[in-house]
N, C-alpha and C positions, 0 to 999 in steps of 0.2 A: 172763499174758501183757499188753502194752499195749496196749488198742484200737487196732486203724490207721485207723479212721476217726474225723475229726474230732465231738469231745465236742458234742453241743448244750446251749447253755447259759442260762439262763434270763435271758431281755431279752437277752444279750448283742448278737446282732446288729441288734439295732433301734438301737444309736445310731450304730453307722458308717453308717446306712443314711439316716439323718437328717442326719448332718453331708457327705455323700457328696451328697443332694438338695442342701443349704443351697450346698454349693459348683457344684454346677449352676446353682443359681438366680442364685447371686452373678455368675459365668461370664455368663449369659445376658444380667445387668442389665449389665455390663460392656463386651459385644460391643454390647449396644443403645445404651449411653452411646457407644460409640466410632463407630456408624453415621453414615455420611455422606449429604449430599443427591449427587446429580447433573447436570451440565450438558454438553452439548454444543454446542460454540462451534467454527465455522469461520471460520477466520483463514489471512492472508498473515503474521503477523506469524513475526519470528524467535524462535527457540529460549527467548532472554533471555528476552525479554519475555513469554511465556507462563509461563514458570517460575515469573520471578517476580511475575505478577500471579495465578499459581492460587497459590500461599502465600499470597499476600497476603489475598485476596480469601478463600482459606478460613479464614484466623485471624480477619476482620474479621465473615463468616458465623457462626463459632462463637461469638464474643465476642456478635453482636445476636440470633442466633437459634437458637442452643443444636447448635448441628452443624456439623463440616467440610464441605466441599464437595469434590468430585472431578471434574476436567474431563476431559472427553474431547474431544482437541483433532481438529478433523478439516483437514488440511494438504492441499490438494490442489494447491498451487502458485500462480502468480501472481493477479493481481486477474482476467482471461480466464477460467483457468480455474474459478476459483474461482464465476465467473456458470454458466457450464457446469453445474458440477457442481449448483448447485442448483436449475436448470432439469431436470435428471437426474431429482433427488429428486421436485419436485412433478409432473413428467409423470409417474413412476411411483402418486403419490395426492395427489389435487389440494387433499387437505386438508391435507396435510404430515403433521407427526406424528413425524419424526424427527432435527429440528435446530432448536435452542433459541434462537442467539445467532449473528448474522453481525459480525465485528469488523476492522476495519482496510479496507485500501486505497482511501482518499480517499472525498473525496463523489460524483465522479460515480456509482460503481457502483450508490450507494444512492435514486441517480435510477432507475434500471433495476427494483431489486430493489421498490421501488413502484411505481413503472409497473405492472407483474406482479403486482401484490395480493400480496406475498410476505411484505410487514410487516405486524407489528400495534402499534396505538397502545399507548402506555404514558406516565403521566404519572409523572414524577420528583418529588418531594417539591419542594413552592415555593420554599423558603428555596436550595434546590442549584441552579434554574433560576435564581433573581433575579442570581446569580454568571457566568451565562454571557452577551456578548454574542448579540442577535439577529442580528448579522451584521456582517460588518467588509469596509471596501472590495467591498461589495456582494455578499460571500460567504457566504450562509447558516451559523450558526456549530450549529443545527439545525432539525431540520422543524416547521416550523407549526404539525402538526398532532400530531407527536408520536411520527413514525412511526422517526426517526432522530436520530442525537443524535453530535456530533462530541464526541472524546474526549481526543486532542490535537492540536497543528497543524504542519504542517508547510509548507517551502517549496521552491521547485526551481532547480537552479543548475546547478556545474560543478565537477566536484572535478580539483584540477589537480596535478599530478608534479613539484613546483619543479626538482629533481633532473635528472629529465630534459628538462627546456624549457633548462634551464643547458646541460647537457652536448650537445646537439643544436641548440643555437642556435634553436630554435623561437621565434614570436610569440607576444610576452604575449596574454592574453583577459580581457577585461572584459565582451563583450555578446555572445548569441549569435549574432551577426551574423560576429563575428571567428573563430566556428569552422570560418567556409567560405573561408578564409584558405587558397589552393593549396600553401602551406610543409605544412599541417599532413595531406595525402592520406596516410591510415594513423596517424594520431596521436589519432584521434578515439575514445572508447569510446561506445558505444550500446546498447539494450536492445532484443528484440521488444515493442512496443508491445500485440501480441494478448497477450502473457504477463504484463507487468508494467504495472500501474497507474500506477506513478509514473512512468515513462516513457511512457507515453499520456498525465500530466497535463501534463509538458513539451512535448511537441507540442502539444498542444492551446495551453496558453497562447501558444506563440510563434505559432501561428495564428492566434488572439483577437488577441491584442499588435499583429501586423505588418500584420494585413489578408490575409486569404485568399490572394491573389494573391501578395504580398507574403510573406507567411508561408510558403508553398510553394517561394518561390525560396529563401530561407533555409534552410529544411531538407531540399530536394533535395540541397543541396551540401553542408551537414552529414554527411547520412548518405553521400553519396561520399567524405568524407571519412574516413566513419568504418570501424575495423577487421574489426568483427563484430559483430552483434546479440545479445548474451545473452538466454539468458531468463528472470533475474532481476535485478532491480537491483542486491542485494547482490553479483553477481556483476560488474556494470559497474565499481562503483568500486573492487573488488580489482587491476580489469585495470591502474589508473590507480597503485596500490599498488605493484603488482608492477613497475613502469615499461614493462607491453607497450604502454601508451599514454601519451600527457601530459593529455589530457583526456579526461574522462569526464560524461555527464549525472548527475546524481545528486539523490535527493531526500536534504534539508538532514541528518538525522540519521545515516544510512551513510555519508556524506561527512565529516563530524564525525568519525566513529569511528576511522577512516582519520588523520585528523589526531591525532586524539591515541595511536594507537598509531603513528604513525613519528614524531610530532613536528613544529612548527609550520614548522621550519626546511625540512622535504620536502613538505609536504603542505598543498593550500591547499583551501579554500569557496571561491567566488567565487559572488553574486548579483547576476545579470545586473541592472542599476538599471532597464530599461526592463521588466521582465516579474515586478515584486513580486509576488505574491499567496496570500495565506493559502489552505491545502486543509485544513480539518477531517478528519481520519482519524476516521472513522464507525462506530456501532454502533447494531444494530435486531434487536428481537424477533420472531422467525418468527413466522406466524401456522400457529395450530397446534400451537406449542412443547408436547413432550411434558412438561417440566419450567418451566413459564409461569412460577409465582412464583420460583423460586429465576432462572430468566434476567433478569427484572424485578430482584432482586435486586442479579443482575452488572450489569445498567445503573446501579443505584443508586450501587453502590461506584465504579465507572469513573466518574461526574460529580461523587462526593463529593470534600472536601478530601483526605481519607487517599486516594483512588485518584487524582487530581490531586500531589498531595505525589509521591506515589511517583516520579512522571515524572522530578522535578526534584531531588528530593534525591541525595545522591551514594552509590554502595555504599559499606556497612557503618556509616553515620549512622542516629541512631532517624528510624524513618519511611520510613525509604530501602531500595533493595533490598539483598541480603544476598549473592547470588553474581556478579551481572552489571553492567554499566555499561548502565544503559538510558534517559538522559538525552536528552529533548526535551523540544517548548514543551507546555506544559500550556493549559486553556482556556481556566482560571481569571482575568482579569488581577490581580486582586488579590495571587496568589500572589508575583507578580515582585518586589514590595514584601520582602512580606513574608520570601520567602527569598533577599534580597538579602545577599550577603556566605557563605551555604552551599551554593547550587545552583552548577554549573559551564555552568549554562544561561545563556550571554551575551547574547543575542539577546532583546529582548522585542518580541515582534510586533505586540504592541499599539502599539508607538510608530515603525514602520515607515514611512516614506514614501509610499504608496503612491497612485502617480499613475493607473495600469489598472486598471480595474474590470473583472475577470473574468465572465462568465457564463455559470454553472451550467448552468441550464437547456439553454443551446446545444451546452455541453458534455456533455450526460447524453444528450440526445435522437438525437446524431449519434453516439456512444459508439461502437456497435457496425459501422456505415457505416466511418467513420472505421479504423477497426481493418483493415476490410476492403480500402478502399482504397489504405491504406499499405502494407500486405502485399501484394497485388497488384502496384502500380506503382511500390515502394521496395525492398522486403526480399526479396521472389523472386526479382526480378531484378536484385539487389544488382552480381551480375560485371557486367552489361552497362551497370548505369549506373556503374561504375567506370571501364569502357572509356571510355564515352564521355566522363566529366570528366576523364580523363588526356587526352584527343584536344583538349578544350576549352584545357586547361592548355598545352600545348603549342603551340597557336596564340594563345597570347595573350588568350583571348576569356573568361577562368575571372569576368571581373566585366562582361561585355559584355551590356547590357540583352536585345537581342534574342537572345543567346545562350543568357543564362540563363531569359528565357521559354519556350525551346522545351525546354531539358533541362525544366523543372517543369512544363510543361503537362500537364495532366488530360485525360483523358477526358468529364471533366463537370464542370459548374460548381458554386459553392458554393448555387444554388438549388436544382439539381438534387440535394447533397445531403440538402439540408434535406426537399424532397419525397419522395424514397425514405425516409429516414429515420423520415418520418411513415406510412408505408403497406407501400407493399410489400416492403420488406426485412426483414418478418417472414417471408415465404414463403421456405424455405431452398431451393429450386430455383431459383430466381430468385438469389439471394446466389450460388450455387455458378456458374450460368452467369456471370454478372455478371464474378465475380472471374477465371474462366478468362480471358473476353473481355479485362479489362482487363488481366490479366497479359501476354496475347499482346502487346497495343496497346503496353504500355510495352516491353517487349524488340524489337519494331522498331522503336519511337522510337529508343532507344537505340543500336542496330545500326546505323541510319541516320546518327545523330551522330557516332559513331567511324568511320565508314566515309567520312567526308566529307573531300575532298582541303582539307589545309593550304594 
């Protein structure tokens, strides 16, 4: 009768045991080789930019440092939400520790991050930094103390739906002031500058280029013509693309995406000549970053020729994006000549005739209080503003100096704004009380104007 138990053999089991152990060790080696680095990046960039840069940076990091990188993206909304989120993280832990890199949102938020000491110094390779101009038109392209760096360039203008303009017989627009025309009531698309940094920047540019009083006269009437204030700048240009508005305030790359999608015969991007200013889209390493070394390498990649070329080379071309079109203006002047005939970016920002000099320190210092003032006196009382504007149009006073001055009058001067921004505006209770007071003041003013007899 055959024994039902397996028969022990001399040395038999030792061979498979060694093989199993070898396989386990080989698997562990493979796992270790494939294990990558981590990086936590907070960014308002859209999905296509994030996907393409994560893939390209991971490949670059694997090539130069022997491991891929997985990025944990923190998307909390627009620039205003971005700043509030960072504040909350440092309020919970003053030493930081759960964010590595801030990327995107223009230049002004980085003055705020720097002022609050949230950023850490990083020195990129000298050869890379030598490719980037220190400033253009008075705007710094990177921080002299190396706490933030421009990684791409933006301009701000107007996205236009040519078919809507033609069908509705609306006036042609070339300058910001043209958006004040009474015929454009309800045909202008805007955004909530408390939530989107690019719309905030557009308004700040108007105020600085026209001057405080004249600037508010322009933006008040422009906003009176605005159909609604979208929470994201990408939504604002889509409103124009869908035909819900004829003109929309826009950052260049969102507008040009619509032009590319719908065709130049249907859509256009208009650069108002009186307000040409280059705005670097910045990045910086956070103080207390948990993955500090990888964070510094990410900045080095963004500033490198490979990272800069990724913006400019078309999808599907060697060195370019693979899934998404992400064309934007690079911060390396040399690339515009090198990639001529290859890139779809037709504007060389370093050759634009910049007569207006933007003051980034002024814009950064009053970032928060301008959001609050604008929100209280324009956006939160938009219904009353539109009613007052309709009344002025009906009386033929849409461009009457006295009537326009009253419509755009504020409860404080530019000097008051500067003084408050430098001190008391950091008090949340004062801010809340002032915002309520301003909102009530503005609502009463607009109701008064609307109720006046013709």
